[in-house]
C-alpha positions as CSV (number, residue, x, y, z in Angstrom):
1,M,-0.1,0.3,0.2
2,K,1.0,3.9,-0.8
3,A,-0.3,6.8,0.7
4,T,0.4,10.4,0.5
5,I,-0.4,12.8,3.9
6,I,-1.6,16.7,3.0
7,T,-1.4,19.3,5.3
8,I,-3.9,21.8,4.4
9,G,-3.3,25.5,6.1
10,D,-1.5,28.9,5.1
11,E,-0.3,29.1,8.8
12,I,1.9,26.0,7.5
13,L,2.8,27.4,4.5
14,I,4.2,30.8,6.4
15,G,5.9,29.2,8.8
16,Q,3.3,30.5,11.8
17,I,3.1,27.0,13.0
18,V,5.6,23.5,12.1
19,D,3.7,20.6,10.7
20,T,4.2,17.9,13.4
21,N,0.9,16.1,12.0
22,S,2.8,14.3,9.5
23,G,5.3,12.5,10.9
24,F,3.2,11.0,13.5
25,I,0.9,9.8,10.3
26,A,4.2,8.4,8.8
27,K,5.1,6.6,11.8
28,S,2.0,5.2,12.5
29,L,1.3,3.6,9.1
30,D,4.7,2.7,8.4
31,K,4.0,0.6,11.7
32,I,1.3,-1.5,9.9
33,G,3.6,-1.9,6.4
34,V,2.0,1.1,4.5
35,E,4.9,3.1,2.5
36,I,4.6,7.0,2.4
37,S,5.3,8.2,-1.2
38,E,5.1,12.0,-0.1
39,M,4.1,14.4,2.2
40,I,2.8,18.0,0.7
41,S,1.6,21.2,2.5
42,I,-1.2,23.3,0.5
43,S,-3.2,26.4,1.3
44,D,-6.7,26.8,2.3
45,D,-7.6,27.0,-1.6
46,K,-10.8,25.0,-2.7
47,N,-8.9,24.8,-6.3
48,H,-5.5,23.8,-5.0
49,I,-7.2,21.2,-2.7
50,L,-9.0,19.9,-5.8
51,D,-6.4,19.4,-8.3
52,T,-4.2,17.7,-5.7
53,F,-6.8,15.5,-5.3
54,K,-7.0,14.6,-8.8
55,K,-3.5,14.4,-9.3
56,L,-3.5,11.4,-6.6
57,Q,-6.6,9.6,-7.6
58,N,-5.8,6.2,-8.0
59,K,-2.0,6.7,-8.0
60,V,-2.0,6.3,-4.2
61,D,-4.2,3.5,-1.9
62,L,-4.4,6.4,0.8
63,V,-4.6,10.0,1.1
64,I,-4.8,11.3,4.4
65,V,-5.6,14.9,4.8
66,T,-5.4,16.9,8.0
67,G,-6.5,20.4,9.3
68,G,-9.6,23.0,7.1
69,L,-12.3,21.1,9.6
70,G,-13.3,24.1,11.6
71,P,-16.4,25.5,12.2
72,T,-14.8,29.0,10.5
73,K,-15.3,29.9,7.3
74,D,-11.7,29.8,6.3
75,D,-11.8,25.9,6.7
76,V,-13.1,24.6,3.4
77,T,-12.2,21.1,3.7
78,K,-15.2,19.7,4.0
79,K,-17.1,21.4,1.3
80,T,-14.3,20.9,-0.9
81,F,-15.0,16.5,-0.1
82,C,-18.7,17.6,-1.4
83,D,-17.4,19.2,-4.8
84,Y,-15.2,16.4,-5.2
85,F,-16.8,12.8,-4.7
86,E,-20.4,15.1,-6.0
87,D,-22.0,14.8,-2.8
88,E,-23.5,16.9,-0.1
89,L,-23.4,17.9,3.4
90,V,-26.1,16.5,5.9
91,V,-25.9,16.5,9.6
92,D,-24.6,13.3,11.4
93,Q,-26.8,12.9,14.4
94,K,-24.5,10.9,15.9
95,V,-21.7,13.8,15.8
96,L,-24.5,16.2,16.8
97,A,-25.4,14.7,20.0
98,H,-21.4,14.4,21.1
99,V,-21.3,17.8,20.1
100,T,-23.9,18.8,21.9
101,E,-22.7,16.9,25.4
102,L,-19.0,18.4,24.8
103,I,-20.4,22.0,24.3
104,E,-23.1,21.8,27.0
105,G,-22.1,19.3,29.3
106,F,-18.2,19.8,29.5
107,Y,-17.9,23.6,28.5
108,K,-20.6,24.8,30.5
109,R,-22.1,27.0,27.7
110,P,-24.9,27.1,25.6
111,I,-24.1,25.4,21.8
112,T,-24.0,27.5,18.9
113,Q,-25.0,27.4,15.1
114,M,-20.7,27.5,14.3
115,N,-20.8,24.4,17.2
116,I,-23.8,22.6,15.5
117,D,-22.3,22.9,11.9
118,Q,-19.4,20.7,12.8
119,A,-21.9,17.7,12.6
120,L,-22.6,18.4,8.9
121,V,-20.4,15.7,7.0
122,P,-20.7,14.4,3.2
123,S,-23.5,11.9,2.7
124,K,-20.9,9.2,1.0
125,C,-18.4,9.5,3.6
126,T,-17.9,6.8,6.7
127,V,-17.7,9.0,10.2
128,L,-14.7,8.8,12.2
129,H,-15.8,9.2,15.5
130,N,-13.9,12.5,17.8
131,A,-14.3,11.5,21.1
132,V,-11.5,14.0,21.9
133,G,-13.2,16.7,19.7
134,T,-16.1,18.7,17.6
135,A,-15.0,18.0,14.2
136,P,-15.2,14.0,13.2
137,G,-12.7,12.3,10.8
138,M,-14.1,11.4,7.2
139,W,-13.6,8.5,4.9
140,V,-14.8,8.5,1.6
141,K,-13.4,6.1,-1.4
142,K,-13.6,7.1,-4.6
143,E,-12.3,4.2,-7.2
144,G,-8.8,2.7,-5.9
145,T,-8.3,5.8,-3.7
146,V,-9.3,6.5,0.0
147,F,-9.7,10.0,1.2
148,I,-9.7,10.6,4.9
149,S,-10.0,14.2,6.2
150,L,-8.6,14.6,10.2
151,P,-8.8,17.6,12.1
152,G,-5.6,19.5,12.5
153,V,-5.2,19.9,16.1
154,P,-2.9,17.6,16.9
155,Y,-3.9,15.0,20.0
156,E,-7.5,15.1,17.9
157,M,-5.4,13.7,14.8
158,K,-3.6,11.3,16.8
159,Y,-7.0,10.2,18.6
160,L,-8.2,9.1,15.1
161,V,-5.2,7.8,13.4
162,E,-4.7,5.4,16.7
163,K,-8.2,4.7,17.2
164,E,-10.2,4.9,14.1
165,I,-7.7,4.9,10.9
166,I,-5.1,2.1,11.6
167,P,-7.6,-0.1,13.3
168,K,-9.6,0.2,9.7
169,V,-6.7,-0.3,7.4
170,V,-5.5,-3.1,9.1
171,R,-9.3,-5.4,9.3
172,E,-9.4,-4.1,5.0
173,Y,-6.5,-4.1,3.5
174,S,-3.2,-6.8,3.2
175,R,-0.3,-5.3,3.9
176,P,3.9,-6.4,3.4
177,Y,5.4,-6.5,6.8
178,I,7.9,-3.3,7.5
179,I,10.5,-3.8,10.3
180,H,13.2,-1.2,11.5
181,K,15.8,-1.7,13.9
182,T,17.9,1.1,15.0
183,I,21.1,0.7,16.2
184,L,22.8,3.3,18.5
185,T,26.2,4.7,17.8
186,Y,28.3,7.4,20.0
187,G,32.1,9.0,19.3
188,Q,32.6,8.8,15.7
189,G,31.6,10.7,12.9
190,E,29.2,9.5,9.9
191,S,31.9,8.9,7.4
192,M,34.3,6.7,10.0
193,V,31.4,4.6,11.1
194,A,30.5,4.2,7.5
195,E,34.6,3.6,6.6
196,R,34.1,0.7,9.6
197,I,31.1,-1.1,8.3
198,E,31.7,-0.6,4.2
199,A,32.4,-4.0,3.7
200,W,29.4,-5.7,6.0
201,E,27.1,-3.3,4.4
202,D,28.1,-4.3,1.2
203,N,26.7,-7.6,1.6
204,L,23.5,-6.8,3.3
205,P,20.5,-9.2,1.4
206,E,18.8,-7.3,-1.3
207,F,15.5,-7.5,1.3
208,L,17.4,-4.7,3.8
209,K,18.3,-1.7,3.5
210,L,20.7,0.8,5.9
211,A,20.5,4.1,6.5
212,Y,22.8,6.9,8.4
213,L,21.0,9.3,10.9
214,P,23.7,11.2,12.0
215,S,23.1,14.3,14.5
216,P,25.2,15.8,17.4
217,G,27.7,13.5,18.7
218,R,26.2,10.4,17.5
219,V,24.8,8.1,14.4
220,R,21.8,6.2,14.2
221,L,22.1,3.4,11.9
222,R,19.2,2.0,11.1
223,I,18.1,-1.3,9.1
224,S,14.7,-2.0,7.2
225,A,13.1,-5.0,5.8
226,R,9.9,-5.2,4.0
227,G,8.3,-8.3,2.7
228,T,5.6,-11.2,3.9
229,D,6.9,-13.1,6.2
230,K,7.8,-11.3,9.8
231,E,9.6,-14.0,11.2
232,I,12.1,-13.9,8.2
233,L,12.3,-10.4,8.5
234,E,13.6,-10.5,11.9
235,K,15.8,-13.4,11.8
236,A,17.5,-11.7,9.2
237,I,17.7,-8.1,10.8
238,E,19.0,-10.1,13.8
239,E,21.6,-11.7,12.2
240,Q,23.1,-8.8,10.4
241,V,23.0,-6.9,14.0
242,V,25.0,-9.5,15.7
243,L,27.9,-9.4,13.0
244,L,27.8,-5.4,13.2
245,D,28.2,-5.4,16.6
246,A,31.3,-7.9,16.2
247,I,33.1,-5.3,13.6
248,I,31.7,-1.9,15.8
249,H,31.1,-2.8,19.3
250,D,33.3,-0.3,21.1
251,I,30.6,2.3,19.7
252,I,27.4,0.6,20.1
253,V,25.5,2.0,23.3
254,G,22.1,0.2,22.7
255,F,19.2,0.0,20.1
256,E,16.6,2.7,19.5
257,E,13.1,1.3,18.3
258,D,11.6,4.4,16.9
259,E,12.1,6.6,19.9
260,T,13.7,9.5,21.0
261,I,16.5,9.8,23.4
262,E,14.2,11.3,25.8
263,V,11.4,8.6,26.1
264,V,14.3,5.6,25.9
265,L,15.7,7.3,29.1
266,G,12.5,7.2,30.7
267,E,12.3,3.8,30.0
268,M,15.7,2.8,30.9
269,L,15.3,5.0,34.4
270,K,11.9,3.6,35.0
271,K,13.1,-0.2,34.5
272,Q,16.2,0.2,37.1
273,Q,14.0,2.5,39.4
274,K,16.3,5.2,39.1
275,T,15.9,9.2,39.6
276,I,17.7,11.9,37.8
277,S,17.8,15.7,38.4
278,T,19.2,18.5,36.7
279,A,21.2,21.7,37.2
280,E,21.4,24.0,34.1
281,S,23.5,27.0,33.1
282,C,23.6,27.5,29.3
283,T,21.3,24.9,28.2
284,G,18.5,26.8,30.3
285,G,16.1,24.1,31.4
286,T,16.0,22.6,28.0
287,I,17.0,19.4,29.1
288,A,14.8,19.4,32.1
289,S,11.9,20.5,29.3
290,L,13.1,17.1,27.3
291,L,12.8,14.9,29.9
292,A,9.4,16.4,31.5
293,S,7.6,16.1,28.1
294,V,7.5,12.3,27.8
295,P,4.4,11.0,29.6
296,G,5.3,8.8,33.1
297,A,8.3,11.5,33.6
298,S,7.6,12.1,37.5
299,N,8.4,8.5,38.0
300,Y,11.7,9.1,37.3
301,F,12.4,13.2,36.8
302,K,12.2,14.8,40.2
303,G,13.0,18.6,39.3
304,S,15.7,21.0,37.7
305,I,17.4,24.1,39.2
306,V,18.0,26.4,36.3
307,S,21.1,28.4,37.7
308,Y,21.6,30.5,34.5
309,A,23.0,33.6,37.2
310,T,26.3,33.1,39.1
311,A,24.2,34.5,42.2
312,V,21.8,31.3,41.3
313,K,24.8,28.4,41.7
314,T,25.9,30.3,44.8
315,D,22.7,30.9,46.6
316,V,20.2,27.8,45.8
317,L,23.1,25.3,44.6
318,G,25.6,26.3,47.2
319,I,28.6,26.8,44.9
320,S,31.1,28.6,47.2
321,E,32.6,31.9,45.4
322,E,36.2,30.6,46.1
323,L,35.5,27.9,43.3
324,I,34.2,30.5,41.0
325,N,36.8,32.8,42.0
326,E,39.7,30.3,40.9
327,F,38.0,28.5,38.3
328,T,35.1,30.8,36.6
329,V,32.0,29.8,36.2
330,V,32.6,27.9,33.2
331,S,35.1,24.9,34.7
332,A,34.7,21.4,35.3
333,E,35.1,22.1,39.0
334,V,31.7,24.3,39.1
335,A,30.0,21.7,36.7
336,S,30.6,18.6,39.2
337,A,30.1,21.3,42.1
338,M,26.6,21.6,40.4
339,A,25.7,18.4,39.2
340,L,26.7,17.4,43.4
341,S,24.5,19.7,44.8
342,V,21.6,19.3,42.5
343,K,22.1,15.8,42.8
344,R,22.1,16.0,46.7
345,L,19.1,18.6,47.1
346,M,16.8,16.5,44.6
347,K,17.6,13.3,46.4
348,T,18.3,11.7,42.8
349,D,20.4,8.6,41.8
350,Y,21.8,10.8,38.7
351,A,22.4,14.2,38.2
352,I,22.9,16.2,34.9
353,A,24.5,19.7,35.2
354,T,25.9,21.9,32.5
355,T,27.7,25.2,32.5
356,G,29.1,27.2,29.2
357,N,29.7,30.0,27.4
358,A,27.6,29.5,24.4
359,G,27.9,33.3,22.9
360,P,27.5,35.3,20.8
361,Q,29.6,37.4,23.2
362,K,31.6,35.8,26.2
363,G,29.6,36.4,29.8
364,A,31.2,36.0,33.0
365,S,34.0,33.8,31.8
366,N,37.2,34.1,29.8
367,A,36.0,30.3,28.2
368,E,36.1,30.4,24.3
369,I,32.8,30.7,22.6
370,G,31.4,27.6,22.2
371,T,32.9,25.9,25.2
372,V,30.7,23.6,27.2
373,F,31.1,21.7,30.7
374,I,28.7,18.5,31.3
375,A,29.2,16.7,34.4
376,L,27.3,13.6,35.4
377,A,26.7,12.5,38.7
378,T,26.3,8.9,39.2
379,P,25.6,6.7,42.3
380,S,29.0,6.3,42.5
381,E,31.4,9.3,40.4
382,V,31.6,12.4,39.1
383,I,32.0,12.2,34.9
384,V,33.0,15.4,33.5
385,E,33.8,16.2,30.1
386,E,34.6,19.5,28.0
387,F,33.4,20.0,24.7
388,N,33.3,23.3,22.2
389,F,30.4,23.2,20.1
390,G,31.1,26.5,17.5
391,Q,28.8,28.4,16.8
392,P,25.9,29.8,16.5
393,R,24.5,29.9,19.7
394,E,21.7,28.0,18.8
395,K,24.0,25.0,17.7
396,V,25.7,25.0,21.3
397,I,22.8,24.7,23.0
398,D,21.2,22.0,21.0
399,R,24.5,19.6,21.0
400,A,24.8,20.9,24.5
401,V,21.4,19.1,25.6
402,Y,21.8,15.9,23.4
403,K,25.5,15.2,24.5
404,S,24.1,15.5,28.0
405,L,21.6,13.0,27.5
406,E,24.2,10.8,25.6
407,M,26.3,10.7,28.4
408,L,23.3,10.0,30.8
409,Q,22.3,7.1,28.6
410,K,25.7,5.3,27.8
411,E,26.5,5.0,31.7
412,I,22.9,3.5,32.4
413,F,23.9,1.2,29.3
414,K,26.8,0.1,31.4
415,N,24.1,-1.8,33.8
416,V,22.7,-3.3,31.2
417,L,24.8,-4.5,28.3
């Protein structure tokens, strides 16, 4: 099966908001064997939408559209669906009852005509129940292509994808298996890793594909398999992982199953029943924000102190002025003291501390712009590393954040490998 994902909205085209819906839909479809042929962003224009539909008709099996289902005049998706399918809007009584209950029962306000109009759907569509919002999803088939319309609000879109679309596609279509295995490596760049595994890569079976996914400080190696026999695919991938491990065992620190590093870390910390805290200076609380973004983070993430100003380092973290005067705020000694202090204050097993000069000008330290010290306090020791991430400022902060998480992950893996 092949699918195209379309996001509708002028706010996406002008950069006012970032499209995160397409990525979520693509991952969800990939897991059930649906290949994504392309992702498209188009404006809230009826003719543009119609032209796009015509180009995709019978070229792909699924066209999934997000956006344009709101109650205002600039949301044109439902009317455009009617034009394309030569249909008309009718009131769906189940949707109307749901909208009424949501507005009057939950929000405790009178329902308006604009709310009522949310229950209007094309008569030929299969309605996809949106339990978390007022805009229903719509499923309409024309010849060899199914057109699916979803609200653009991310949590509503995610609900409909997980509860309605994926189960329906699984029930109604035969699909191949698509399996991925991602190996996490740290410490060597993409070109060096590629040189080391070149012979192994050249001998991969034809149904296995390798992708390099580099990012600051790490390279992920994703092996993908596509076919009709799941057991054969999984066995082939595992055999190749064993061969790969024999070649680059020194830089492999684990495996990632389509999850971000903060999610993987959370699972590891929960499994080991360990906790983490942070003391951040140059990263300004970004590490804490990532850790806290994961559902269930309260099981392992206890808190953070953003000690951006020197006074916070002394008054809140208790770092001595003598230490700062001797080594400056951007130093291994201060980073180590910050990590130990927050670990003690928060009573956690691990603690991360960052201090550095992100630029564009030098601050209270003479350290070169781009210099960052990262300290990781573990149950038994403190590990401190110095980096120079260069410029611009955003790059320094981004690399410092992910290097901090990578240091933590590498340390935790010592207990599981």
